[in-house]
C-alpha positions as CSV (number, residue, x, y, z in Angstrom):
1,M,0.0,0.0,0.0
2,K,1.2,3.5,-0.9
3,F,0.2,6.7,0.9
4,Q,-1.1,10.1,-0.3
5,L,-1.8,13.3,1.6
6,A,-4.8,15.6,1.2
7,V,-4.1,18.9,3.1
8,N,-5.8,22.3,3.0
9,M,-4.9,25.7,4.1
10,E,-7.6,26.2,6.6
11,R,-8.7,28.8,9.1
12,M,-11.5,27.8,11.5
13,D,-11.9,31.3,12.9
14,P,-10.3,34.8,12.4
15,S,-7.8,34.2,15.2
16,W,-5.8,31.8,13.0
17,N,-2.8,33.6,11.5
18,M,-2.8,33.3,7.7
19,N,1.0,33.2,7.5
20,E,1.3,30.5,10.1
21,V,-1.4,28.5,8.3
22,M,0.5,28.8,5.0
23,R,3.8,27.7,6.6
24,H,2.1,24.8,8.4
25,T,0.5,23.5,5.2
26,L,3.9,23.5,3.4
27,D,5.5,21.8,6.4
28,M,2.9,19.0,6.2
29,V,3.7,18.5,2.5
30,Q,7.4,18.4,3.1
31,M,6.9,15.9,6.0
32,A,4.9,13.7,3.7
33,E,7.6,13.8,1.0
34,D,10.3,12.9,3.6
35,G,8.1,10.2,5.0
36,G,7.7,8.4,1.6
37,F,4.3,9.6,0.6
38,N,3.5,9.1,-3.1
39,I,1.1,12.0,-3.9
40,V,-0.1,15.2,-2.3
41,W,-3.5,16.7,-3.3
42,A,-4.7,20.3,-3.5
43,A,-8.4,21.0,-3.6
44,E,-10.5,23.8,-5.3
45,H,-12.9,25.8,-3.2
46,H,-14.1,29.4,-3.3
47,A,-14.8,32.0,-0.6
48,L,-14.4,29.6,2.3
49,E,-11.7,30.0,4.9
50,M,-11.9,26.4,6.0
51,T,-10.6,25.4,2.6
52,I,-8.5,28.2,1.1
53,A,-7.9,26.9,-2.4
54,P,-9.1,29.3,-5.2
55,N,-6.8,27.6,-7.7
56,P,-5.3,24.2,-7.1
57,F,-2.7,24.7,-9.8
58,Q,-1.3,27.8,-8.1
59,I,-1.1,25.8,-4.8
60,L,0.7,22.9,-6.6
61,T,3.1,25.3,-8.3
62,W,4.1,26.6,-4.9
63,W,4.5,23.1,-3.5
64,A,6.5,22.0,-6.6
65,S,9.1,24.7,-5.9
66,E,9.5,23.4,-2.4
67,T,9.7,19.7,-3.0
68,E,11.6,17.3,-5.3
69,N,9.9,14.0,-5.7
70,I,6.3,13.9,-4.4
71,R,3.7,13.9,-7.1
72,L,1.2,16.8,-7.2
73,G,-2.5,16.3,-7.7
74,T,-5.7,18.2,-8.1
75,A,-8.4,16.8,-5.9
76,V,-10.3,18.0,-7.6
77,A,-10.5,20.7,-10.2
78,A,-14.2,21.6,-10.3
79,A,-15.2,21.2,-14.0
80,A,-18.0,23.7,-14.2
81,Y,-15.8,26.6,-13.1
82,W,-13.3,26.1,-15.9
83,H,-13.1,26.6,-19.7
84,P,-11.5,23.5,-21.4
85,I,-8.6,25.5,-23.0
86,N,-7.8,27.3,-19.7
87,L,-7.9,24.0,-17.7
88,A,-5.7,22.1,-20.2
89,G,-3.1,24.9,-20.3
90,E,-3.0,25.4,-16.5
91,A,-2.6,21.7,-15.9
92,A,0.0,21.2,-18.6
93,F,2.1,24.2,-17.4
94,L,2.1,22.6,-13.9
95,D,3.3,19.3,-15.4
96,L,6.0,21.2,-17.2
97,I,7.5,23.2,-14.3
98,S,7.2,20.3,-11.9
99,G,9.2,17.9,-14.1
100,G,6.2,15.7,-15.0
101,R,4.8,15.3,-11.5
102,L,1.1,16.2,-12.2
103,E,-1.8,13.8,-11.2
104,F,-4.9,15.3,-12.9
105,G,-8.0,14.9,-10.8
106,I,-11.3,16.2,-12.1
107,G,-14.7,16.3,-10.4
108,S,-18.1,17.9,-10.1
109,G,-17.7,20.2,-7.1
110,A,-19.0,20.0,-3.6
111,Y,-21.3,22.7,-2.3
112,Q,-24.4,24.4,-3.7
113,R,-23.2,27.6,-2.1
114,E,-20.1,27.6,-4.4
115,F,-22.2,26.9,-7.5
116,D,-24.5,29.8,-6.6
117,R,-21.5,32.1,-6.8
118,M,-19.2,30.5,-9.4
119,K,-21.9,29.1,-11.8
120,P,-25.3,30.6,-10.9
121,G,-28.3,28.5,-11.8
122,L,-26.4,25.2,-11.9
123,K,-27.5,22.5,-9.4
124,Q,-24.8,20.6,-7.7
125,S,-26.6,17.3,-8.6
126,E,-26.3,18.1,-12.3
127,A,-22.6,19.3,-12.3
128,W,-21.3,15.8,-13.2
129,Q,-22.4,16.6,-16.8
130,Y,-19.7,19.3,-17.0
131,M,-17.1,16.9,-15.8
132,Q,-18.0,14.3,-18.4
133,E,-17.8,16.9,-21.2
134,I,-14.6,18.7,-20.2
135,L,-12.3,15.7,-19.6
136,P,-12.4,14.4,-23.3
137,A,-11.9,18.0,-24.5
138,V,-8.9,18.5,-22.3
139,L,-7.3,15.2,-23.6
140,E,-7.9,16.3,-27.2
141,L,-6.4,19.7,-26.5
142,W,-3.3,18.1,-24.9
143,A,-3.0,15.9,-28.1
144,G,-3.1,18.8,-30.6
145,D,-5.5,20.9,-32.6
146,Y,-9.1,20.4,-31.7
147,E,-12.5,22.0,-32.3
148,H,-15.3,21.6,-29.7
149,N,-19.0,21.8,-30.1
150,G,-20.5,20.5,-26.9
151,K,-23.5,21.3,-24.7
152,F,-21.7,23.6,-22.3
153,W,-18.7,24.8,-24.3
154,Q,-18.0,25.6,-28.0
155,F,-14.8,26.9,-29.4
156,P,-13.0,26.8,-32.8
157,T,-9.8,24.9,-33.5
158,S,-7.3,25.3,-30.7
159,T,-4.7,23.4,-28.7
160,S,-3.2,23.4,-25.3
161,V,-0.1,25.6,-24.8
162,P,2.0,24.2,-23.3
163,K,1.6,20.5,-23.7
164,P,2.1,18.2,-20.7
165,I,5.5,16.4,-20.6
166,Q,4.1,13.1,-19.4
167,K,3.0,10.9,-22.4
168,P,0.4,10.3,-23.5
169,H,-0.8,12.6,-20.7
170,P,-0.7,12.9,-16.9
171,P,-2.5,10.2,-14.9
172,L,-6.2,10.9,-14.7
173,W,-8.3,10.7,-11.5
174,V,-12.0,11.1,-10.6
175,A,-13.7,11.2,-7.3
176,A,-16.3,8.4,-7.2
177,R,-19.0,7.3,-4.8
178,S,-21.7,6.1,-7.1
179,P,-22.0,3.4,-9.8
180,I,-22.3,5.9,-12.6
181,T,-19.0,7.6,-11.7
182,F,-17.2,4.3,-11.3
183,D,-18.4,3.3,-14.7
184,Y,-17.3,6.6,-16.2
185,A,-13.8,6.2,-14.6
186,I,-13.2,2.8,-16.1
187,K,-14.6,3.9,-19.6
188,N,-12.1,6.8,-19.6
189,N,-9.1,5.1,-18.0
190,C,-9.2,7.1,-14.8
191,N,-7.9,6.2,-11.4
192,V,-10.4,6.4,-8.6
193,M,-10.4,8.2,-5.2
194,S,-13.3,7.5,-2.9
195,W,-14.2,9.1,0.4
196,P,-16.7,7.3,2.8
197,L,-17.1,10.5,4.8
198,T,-17.7,9.4,8.4
199,R,-19.4,6.1,7.5
200,G,-18.2,2.7,8.5
201,F,-16.0,0.2,6.8
202,S,-19.0,-1.3,5.0
203,E,-19.1,1.9,2.9
204,A,-15.6,1.3,1.7
205,E,-16.6,-2.3,0.9
206,L,-19.5,-0.9,-1.2
207,Y,-17.2,1.3,-3.2
208,K,-14.9,-1.6,-3.9
209,Q,-17.8,-3.7,-5.1
210,Q,-19.0,-0.9,-7.4
211,L,-15.5,-0.5,-8.8
212,D,-15.2,-4.3,-9.4
213,E,-18.5,-4.3,-11.2
214,A,-17.6,-1.4,-13.4
215,I,-14.3,-3.1,-14.3
216,H,-16.1,-6.4,-15.1
217,Q,-18.8,-4.7,-17.2
218,N,-16.5,-2.6,-19.3
219,D,-13.7,-5.3,-19.8
220,N,-11.4,-2.7,-21.4
221,K,-8.2,-4.1,-19.8
222,F,-7.8,-0.9,-17.7
223,N,-6.8,-1.6,-14.1
224,P,-7.2,1.6,-12.1
225,I,-5.4,2.7,-8.9
226,F,-8.0,2.6,-6.1
227,A,-7.4,5.2,-3.4
228,M,-9.4,5.7,-0.2
229,M,-9.5,8.9,1.8
230,R,-10.2,9.2,5.5
231,H,-9.8,11.9,8.1
232,T,-6.7,10.9,10.0
233,A,-5.4,11.7,13.5
234,L,-2.8,9.7,15.4
235,Y,-2.4,10.2,19.2
236,E,-1.0,8.4,22.2
237,T,-3.0,10.0,25.1
238,E,-6.6,10.5,26.1
239,N,-6.1,14.2,25.8
240,G,-5.0,13.7,22.2
241,R,-8.1,11.6,21.5
242,D,-10.4,14.3,23.0
243,K,-8.8,17.1,20.9
244,A,-9.1,15.1,17.7
245,I,-12.8,14.2,18.4
246,K,-13.7,17.8,19.3
247,A,-11.9,19.1,16.2
248,I,-13.7,16.8,13.8
249,Q,-17.1,17.4,15.4
250,T,-16.6,21.2,15.0
251,C,-15.5,20.7,11.4
252,L,-18.5,18.5,10.7
253,G,-20.8,21.1,12.1
254,Q,-19.5,23.6,9.6
255,F,-19.7,21.1,6.8
256,E,-23.4,20.5,7.7
257,N,-24.0,24.2,7.4
258,L,-22.5,24.1,3.9
259,F,-24.3,20.9,2.7
260,R,-27.6,22.3,3.9
261,N,-26.7,25.6,2.1
262,L,-28.0,27.6,5.1
263,G,-26.2,30.7,3.9
264,D,-24.9,31.2,7.4
265,V,-21.4,32.3,6.4
266,S,-19.7,35.4,7.7
267,D,-16.6,36.8,6.0
268,G,-15.8,33.3,4.7
269,F,-16.3,31.5,8.0
270,P,-19.3,29.0,8.0
271,K,-21.1,29.1,11.3
272,Q,-20.8,25.8,13.1
273,I,-24.2,24.2,13.9
274,P,-24.0,23.8,17.7
275,L,-23.3,20.2,18.8
276,D,-26.2,20.3,21.2
277,E,-28.5,20.6,18.1
278,L,-26.8,17.5,16.6
279,Q,-26.7,15.3,19.7
280,G,-28.3,11.9,19.2
281,R,-27.4,11.8,15.6
282,K,-25.1,8.9,15.0
283,E,-22.8,10.7,12.5
284,Y,-21.6,12.9,15.4
285,D,-21.2,10.2,18.0
286,A,-17.6,10.3,19.4
287,N,-17.1,6.6,19.6
288,M,-18.4,6.1,16.1
289,L,-16.1,8.7,14.8
290,E,-13.1,7.2,16.5
291,E,-14.0,3.8,15.1
292,N,-14.8,4.8,11.5
293,L,-12.1,7.4,10.9
294,M,-8.4,6.7,10.9
295,F,-8.1,7.8,14.5
296,G,-6.1,6.1,17.2
297,S,-2.6,5.0,18.3
298,P,-0.1,4.0,15.6
299,E,-0.9,0.3,16.5
300,T,-4.6,0.9,16.1
301,V,-4.2,2.7,12.8
302,I,-2.0,0.0,11.4
303,E,-4.7,-2.6,12.1
304,K,-7.3,-0.4,10.5
305,L,-5.2,0.1,7.4
306,K,-4.6,-3.6,7.1
307,R,-8.4,-4.0,6.6
308,Y,-8.3,-1.6,3.7
309,D,-5.2,-3.2,2.3
310,K,-6.9,-6.6,2.3
311,L,-10.0,-5.1,0.7
312,G,-8.0,-4.0,-2.3
313,V,-7.2,-0.3,-1.6
314,D,-4.0,0.4,-3.5
315,E,-3.2,3.8,-1.9
316,Y,-4.5,5.4,1.3
317,I,-5.2,9.2,1.4
318,Y,-4.3,10.7,4.7
319,Y,-6.8,13.6,5.1
320,A,-5.1,15.9,7.5
321,S,-7.2,19.1,7.5
322,M,-10.1,19.0,10.0
323,G,-9.6,21.9,12.3
324,L,-7.1,20.2,14.5
325,D,-4.5,22.5,15.9
326,M,-1.2,22.7,13.9
327,E,1.0,21.1,16.6
328,A,-1.3,18.1,16.9
329,Q,-1.4,17.7,13.1
330,K,2.3,17.6,12.9
331,K,2.6,15.1,15.8
332,S,0.1,12.9,14.0
333,M,2.0,13.1,10.8
334,E,5.3,12.2,12.6
335,L,3.7,9.2,14.2
336,F,2.3,8.0,10.9
337,C,5.6,8.4,9.0
338,Q,7.8,6.9,11.7
339,E,5.6,4.0,12.8
340,V,2.8,3.3,10.3
341,V,4.4,3.7,6.8
342,P,7.3,1.3,7.5
343,E,4.7,-1.5,8.2
344,F,3.5,-1.3,4.6
345,K,6.8,-1.1,2.8
C-alpha cells in the first residue's frame, strides 16, 4: 500500500494567522515527502476560509518549488468553473514546471453555495455533466488541434499551450462514490479516489464492489489505482483523542451548514451548527467517529489500514485538514511516517 496526503490551508476562525497556516501547510507537504508519501493533493474551493484553495494549480506550483519527488495532484478541479482551454493549459504548465509530477483529478464540485456564486443556476446534482464533457476535451487539447461543439462549451480549433511532458498525458483521477461515476472512470481510463465521509468500513466495501462491477462490465483491460481517503489523526493519550474528536465534530458542524446551504457564512467562515443541536445523531457520535475514521494510536491505525489493504485499496489518502491545531497535526504526521508507513513497505 502507498500513501497520499490531502491537506488544505484552513482557518476555523479569524484568530488563526494566515502566514502561520500557510507555513504549516507546506511543512505538512514536506513531511509527507520525507516520509515516503506518493502524492499530495490540493483542492479547489471558493470564498471559504476552512478550505483556502481558489486555484489548485497555483497551490501545486508553490509546492512544486519546495519539493523534489512527491507527485502533485488536483483533488479536484471543479469542472464547471473552468473553460477547457484554460484548464488544459494550466494543468500542462504545472506538469512542465514540476518535471512531470502532475496527477490530474477532475470532479463535479462540492457545495451548492459555491455553484450559486461560481456558476449561478447550476444545481450541484447536475454538475457531473460538465465533468463528463470537459475531460475528453482536455485530452484532445493536450494531443493537438481540436474544435469543440458541446452542450456547455463551444470553441474553434485550438490546442493546449504548453503541452504536458508526461506521455500520452498525466495520470487521470476522478472522485467516485456512485456506480455511474465508477463506470465513467473505467470507460475513460481514470484512477479512482473514494471518500466514505464518516461512514463505517461497509461503505468502503460498497465502493470496492461498485468498482469491481464497473471493471467487469467494461472489460477494457484498464486496471485503475483505487485510493481511499479518511480523516486521519494519530495520538497516544486520552487528551490527544479528545482534541481530535472535538476538532472533527466542530468541522462536521461547519460542513453540515454548507451541505444544507443555510447561507450562514460570515466573511468566509461558516457558522458551526451547535453540537447540542446535533446530539443523538449517529454521525456525530464520538465513539463512532473514532472507530470509523483513521483515528487512534499507531498500532490501532496499522490494524485499520490492514483491513483496507486486504479489501484491495491500493493507496490510502491521509486527510489531514479537519480543524485540529497545527501542533497536533504535525505530531500525528510524525507518528504516521515513523511508525505506520514502514509497516507497509
